[in-house]
C-alpha positions in Angstrom: 91.4 3.5 -138.6 94.3 1.3 -138.8 97.0 3.4 -137.1 97.7 4.4 -133.6 99.5 7.3 -132.0 101.3 6.3 -128.9 101.8 8.8 -126.0 102.8 10.3 -123.4 106.4 9.3 -123.8 109.0 9.3 -126.6 110.0 5.6 -126.2 107.6 2.7 -126.4 107.4 0.6 -123.5 110.4 -1.9 -123.7 109.5 -5.1 -125.3 106.5 -5.7 -123.0 103.5 -8.1 -123.8 101.4 -4.7 -124.3 103.8 -3.4 -126.7 104.0 -6.4 -128.8 100.1 -6.8 -128.7 99.9 -3.3 -130.1 102.5 -4.2 -132.9 100.4 -7.3 -134.0 97.0 -5.7 -134.0 97.6 -2.2 -135.6 98.9 -1.7 -139.2 101.1 1.3 -138.1 102.5 2.4 -134.6 103.1 6.0 -134.3 105.2 7.8 -131.8 105.7 11.7 -131.1 109.2 12.4 -131.2 110.8 15.8 -131.6 112.6 16.5 -134.8 116.1 16.9 -133.1 116.3 13.4 -132.4 116.7 12.3 -136.0 120.3 12.9 -135.3 120.2 11.6 -131.7 118.4 8.2 -131.9 120.7 6.7 -129.4 119.0 8.9 -126.7 115.9 6.8 -127.5 115.4 3.4 -125.6 117.0 0.4 -127.5 113.6 -1.2 -128.0 112.5 1.9 -129.6 115.5 2.4 -131.9 115.0 -1.5 -132.9 111.4 -0.6 -133.9 112.6 2.1 -136.1 115.3 0.2 -137.8 112.8 -2.7 -138.5 110.1 -0.4 -139.9 107.8 -1.0 -137.1 107.5 2.4 -135.8 106.6 5.9 -137.4 108.1 9.1 -136.1 105.6 11.9 -135.8 107.6 15.1 -135.5 105.3 17.7 -133.6 107.2 20.7 -135.1 105.7 19.8 -138.6 102.2 20.2 -137.3 101.7 22.5 -134.3 102.9 25.7 -135.7 100.4 25.5 -138.6 97.4 24.4 -136.4 95.3 27.3 -135.8 94.9 28.5 -132.1 97.1 25.5 -131.0 98.5 27.5 -128.1 95.5 29.6 -127.5 93.1 26.7 -126.9 95.2 25.0 -124.2 96.1 28.0 -122.4 92.4 29.1 -122.4 91.7 25.6 -120.8 94.3 26.4 -118.1 92.9 30.0 -117.5 89.4 28.6 -117.2 90.8 26.1 -114.7 92.6 28.6 -112.7 89.8 31.1 -112.7 87.4 28.6 -111.2 89.6 27.5 -108.3 91.5 29.7 -105.8 94.3 27.4 -106.6 95.0 25.0 -109.4 95.5 21.7 -107.8 99.2 20.9 -108.1 101.3 17.7 -107.5 104.8 17.9 -106.2 106.1 15.9 -109.0 107.0 17.1 -112.4 107.2 15.5 -116.0 109.8 16.6 -118.5 108.3 17.6 -121.9 110.5 18.6 -124.8 110.1 22.0 -125.9 109.9 20.8 -129.5 106.3 19.6 -128.4 104.9 22.7 -126.9 105.3 25.9 -129.0 104.6 28.8 -126.7 102.6 26.7 -124.4 105.8 25.7 -122.2 106.3 29.5 -121.6 102.7 30.2 -120.8 102.7 27.2 -118.1 105.8 29.0 -116.6 104.0 32.1 -116.1 101.4 30.2 -114.4 103.9 28.6 -112.0 103.0 25.2 -113.4 106.4 24.8 -115.1 109.9 25.5 -115.3 112.6 25.4 -118.1 115.7 23.3 -118.1 117.6 23.7 -121.3 115.7 22.0 -124.1 113.1 20.7 -121.5 110.2 22.0 -119.9 109.4 20.4 -116.4 105.6 20.5 -116.0 103.5 19.9 -113.1 102.3 16.1 -113.3 98.8 16.6 -113.7 99.1 19.5 -116.3 101.7 17.6 -118.1 99.1 14.5 -118.6 96.7 17.1 -119.7 98.8 18.7 -122.2 100.2 15.2 -123.7 96.6 14.2 -123.8 95.7 17.3 -125.8 98.8 17.0 -128.1 98.0 13.5 -129.0 94.4 14.4 -129.7 95.3 17.1 -132.0 98.2 15.3 -133.7 96.2 11.9 -134.3 93.6 14.1 -136.4 96.5 15.0 -138.6 98.0 11.6 -138.9 94.6 9.8 -139.2 95.4 7.6 -136.1 93.8 6.7 -132.9 95.4 8.2 -129.8 96.8 5.2 -127.7 98.6 5.1 -124.2 99.4 2.5 -121.5 98.2 4.6 -118.7 94.9 6.2 -118.5 95.6 8.3 -115.3 94.1 11.8 -115.4 92.8 11.5 -119.2 89.1 11.5 -118.2 89.7 15.1 -116.6 90.6 16.6 -119.8 88.4 15.7 -123.0 89.3 17.8 -126.1 86.0 16.9 -128.2 83.0 14.6 -127.8 84.9 11.7 -129.4 87.9 11.5 -127.0 86.2 9.9 -124.0 84.8 7.3 -126.3 88.4 6.7 -127.6 89.6 6.5 -124.2 86.9 3.9 -123.2 87.6 1.7 -126.5 91.2 1.7 -125.4 90.3 0.3 -122.1 88.2 -2.2 -123.7 90.8 -3.4 -126.0 93.4 -3.5 -123.1 90.8 -5.9 -121.4 89.9 -8.2 -124.3 92.9 -8.6 -126.3 95.3 -10.4 -123.8 92.9 -13.1 -123.7 92.5 -13.6 -127.2 96.1 -12.7 -128.5 98.6 -15.1 -126.9 101.5 -12.9 -127.3 105.0 -13.8 -125.7 106.6 -11.6 -123.2 109.5 -11.1 -125.3 110.5 -11.3 -129.1 114.2 -11.2 -130.0 113.6 -10.8 -133.8 111.4 -7.8 -134.2 111.7 -7.9 -138.1 109.8 -11.5 -137.7 106.5 -9.5 -136.6 106.7 -7.2 -139.8 107.0 -10.3 -142.0 104.4 -12.0 -140.2 102.1 -9.1 -140.5 102.7 -8.7 -144.3 102.0 -12.5 -145.0 98.8 -12.4 -142.8 97.3 -9.0 -143.6 94.0 -10.3 -144.5 93.6 -12.3 -141.5 94.7 -9.3 -139.5 92.2 -7.0 -140.8 89.4 -9.7 -140.3 90.4 -10.0 -136.7 90.7 -6.4 -136.0 87.2 -5.9 -137.6 85.8 -8.5 -135.6 87.3 -7.0 -132.3 86.2 -3.4 -133.0 82.7 -4.3 -134.1 82.2 -6.1 -130.6 83.6 -2.9 -128.9 81.2 -0.7 -131.0 78.4 -2.9 -130.2 79.2 -3.0 -126.4 79.1 0.7 -126.1 75.4 0.6 -127.1 74.6 -2.2 -124.6 73.1 -1.2 -121.2 76.0 -0.9 -118.8 74.6 -3.3 -116.3 74.9 -5.9 -119.0 78.2 -5.1 -120.6 80.6 -6.8 -118.3 78.7 -10.2 -118.6 78.6 -9.7 -122.5 82.2 -9.1 -122.8 83.1 -12.2 -120.8 80.8 -14.3 -123.0 82.6 -12.9 -126.1 86.0 -13.5 -124.5 85.1 -17.2 -123.7 83.6 -17.8 -127.0 86.5 -16.2 -129.1 89.1 -18.2 -126.8 87.4 -21.5 -127.8 87.2 -20.6 -131.3 91.0 -19.4 -131.4 91.8 -22.9 -129.7 89.7 -24.8 -132.1 91.6 -23.3 -135.2 94.9 -23.8 -133.7 94.2 -27.4 -132.9 93.2 -28.1 -136.5 96.1 -26.2 -137.9 98.2 -28.9 -136.3 96.6 -31.7 -138.4 98.6 -34.0 -140.6 98.5 -37.7 -141.4 100.5 -38.2 -138.3 97.7 -36.7 -136.2 95.0 -39.0 -137.8 93.3 -41.0 -134.9 92.9 -44.7 -134.8 89.2 -44.5 -135.4 89.8 -42.3 -138.6 92.6 -44.7 -139.7 90.3 -47.8 -139.3 87.6 -46.2 -141.3 90.1 -45.4 -144.3 91.5 -49.0 -144.0 87.7 -50.4 -144.0 87.2 -48.5 -147.0 90.3 -49.5 -148.6 89.8 -53.2 -148.3 87.0 -53.8 -150.8 89.3 -52.0 -153.3 92.1 -54.3 -152.6 89.9 -57.5 -152.8 88.4 -56.1 -156.1 91.6 -55.5 -157.6 92.9 -59.0 -156.6 89.8 -60.6 -158.0 90.0 -58.7 -161.2 86.4 -57.5 -160.5 86.0 -54.1 -162.1 82.5 -53.6 -161.2 83.4 -54.1 -157.2 86.4 -52.0 -157.9 84.3 -49.1 -159.2 81.9 -49.2 -156.3 84.8 -49.3 -153.6 86.8 -46.2 -155.0 84.3 -43.6 -154.3 84.0 -44.8 -150.8 87.7 -44.7 -150.3 87.9 -41.1 -151.9 85.1 -40.0 -149.8 86.6 -41.1 -146.6 89.9 -39.3 -147.5 88.0 -36.2 -148.8 86.0 -35.9 -145.8 89.0 -35.6 -143.6 90.5 -33.0 -145.5 87.2 -31.2 -145.9 86.6 -31.1 -142.0 90.1 -29.9 -141.5 89.9 -27.2 -144.4 86.8 -25.6 -142.9 88.5 -25.1 -139.6 91.6 -23.3 -141.4 89.6 -20.7 -143.2 91.9 -17.6 -143.3 88.7 -15.3 -143.3 87.7 -16.8 -139.8 87.9 -13.7 -137.6 90.1 -15.5 -135.0 92.4 -17.3 -137.6 95.0 -14.5 -136.9 95.2 -14.8 -133.3 95.6 -18.5 -133.8 98.4 -17.9 -136.3 100.2 -15.8 -133.7 99.8 -18.5 -131.2 101.3 -21.2 -133.5 104.2 -18.9 -135.0 105.3 -17.3 -131.8 104.5 -19.5 -128.9 106.6 -22.9 -128.1 104.9 -25.7 -126.8 106.1 -28.9 -125.4 104.3 -32.2 -125.8 104.5 -35.3 -124.2 104.4 -38.8 -126.2 102.1 -41.2 -124.5 
């Protein structure tokens, strides 16, 4: 999959490194936003509004899906009923989370009857743990309809409510990505021009796909590694990938102004026979010297080109580093 569905909130975390990382890594970012907000976009966070304006965020209106999903209400309320019947009291938090009624169908009223929520205008104020479980449920169901991976920046409580056999795997993969990507994708903490991300991804989409496949394949393989070896293998992967990215970045900076003294001397030494042969009007020696000169020049470009292969898995991360991170250099 190349899309992600963010939850539990209607607004994406404001221009954080985590949010920018998601924008760079996935082809499409989705967010669950009730239909009524089409005419009230100013009630979303400024960052979320900007993402919508720049085409970096797709709104998923839950009302378009939940009323046609068979047993949408029943399945969740059966879970709540089972939970309450196996305990004299459902563990309750003193804190409540607001969930828009557009996300809940008849579930909101059902939670009111269980004493787990109360209604306030267009919102249901839902007991904190139950709210987390419901939003996990909603994201799991909607993501199947939108062909996306559920994604969140918080994992509190998610393991306590697994909708199907795949969800715990999805949750674990989210955690692994969050622990791997910060080291491999040097994302700045803030980007003013969000449209530049859109342009960058379109220009480098082939490299993005290669990079994402590289990461996802490693995560898949890691799941099949014995648990006592997983952390060591992950650290080795991160270290190796960082080294590859830095090597690609360094080679992308190549130009004739970067040619070392030794390389320049080798070029000049190859050129001297050609100059002497030309001055002496000696076509035989001139013919011998030209291949040497061309070979020296070609070897530089050939060596540089092999490190700039756009299909190298870490090329995309190196391109991000070069384009969006500013570096200062001292002359010596």
